[in-house]
N, C-alpha and C positions, 0 to 999 in steps of 0.2 A: 704442940703438934707441929711436926716439921712440914715446911712448905715444899711441895714437889718441884724439882728442878726441871727446866725445859732442856731440850737436846743441846741448845747453844751453850747453856751454862754447864751442862755435863761435859761437853767436848772441851770447853775451856778448862775445867777442873782436871780432866785427863791429860790435856796438853801440859798443864802446870806440873802434874805429877811426873810425867815423862821428862820434862825439863829439869826438875830437881834431881832425878836419877842420872841424867846425862852429866850434870855438873859434878857428880860423885866420881865419874870415870874420866872426865876430860881434864887432862893435864897437858898444857901446850908443850910440845917438843919440836925441835927442828927436824924436818924430813918425816915426821909422823903423818899418817893418813887416817882420817876419821870419816866415818859415814854412819848413817842410820839405815838399818835394814828393816823393812816392813814385810811381814810374811802373812799371806792370806791362808789361814788354816780352814779349808772348806769343810773338813770332817767335823771339827769342833765348832765351826762357825764363829771364829774369833780372828782378830788381827793381832799379831805379835810383833812387838818392837824390840830391836836389838841395837846396841851400840857396838860398832866394830872399830877396832884400833889396830894399826900396824905400824910398828917402829922398826925400820930396817936395822940390823939383819934378822930381827926376831920374826917368828911366824905371827900371823894375825890372831887377835883375840876378839871374841865376841861375848858381850855381856847382855843378859836379858834385862830389859827395861820395864816392860809392862805388857799385859794382855788386855786388849779391848774386847769386851764381851758383847757390846752392842754392835751387832753384825749388820752394818748399814754403810754403804759407800759414801753417802752424803755426810754422814757423821764422821767417818774417817777423813774425808776431804777437809772438813773444818779443823780437825786435829793437825793434819799435815800443814795446812796454811799457817796455823798459829806457830808451829815449830819452825817452819821455814822462815817466818818473819823474824824469829829470834836467833836462828843458827844458820851459818853458811855451809853446813855440811851437805854432802851429796846424799840424797835419799834413793835407796835402791829398793825395788819392789819385786817380790817373788810370788808366783802363782796368781798373777793378775791378768794373765793372757786373755785378750778379747774383751776386757772390761773397760768401761769409760767412767771418768769422773762425772757425776751427775750435774754439777753446777758449771764446771769449766767446759764440759762436752769435749774433752780430750781423752785419747786413749791413755791408759795407765801403762807406761812402758817400764823397762828395767831401771833406767836412770831417768828420773822425771823431775821437771820443774813445772809448776802449775801455769806459769806464764811463758808462752812461746811466741816469739815475734817472727813474722815472715821475713825472709831474706829478700828485700825489695830489689836489690841489685841483680840477684840471680833470676828472679821472676821477670824483671824487665829485659834482661839479656835473652831469656828464652823467647819472649814474645817478639823481640826484635829479630831473632834468627828465624822464627816461623814466618814473619812477614816478608823476609828477603827472598 
């Protein structure tokens, strides 16, 4: 009898599957641009992953990687964290307007990194100008 996997184990397995598929398409080239596209398919309630590659002067190519059928933002957030820890690619998100990462409590933007640091110099200069 198979032991049921919890969401953390499932998200880890999905991230490993996506990672294996990325390595199939990733061939380092000078001047090539690589990114991971994540699409929120609201109608099918899935998250679709694509690997995008552009080598000038060629047009960009997009390769489907995986469809996540567990439609939960916290689950997706775990997959993204695992992939970001492994790859330095830009992650682009489509159809996530107005949604927030449940754990990080940050808006999901078009180009997103889960850790955003405040610009202390900018915020200090603003408070300095306000007090003058």
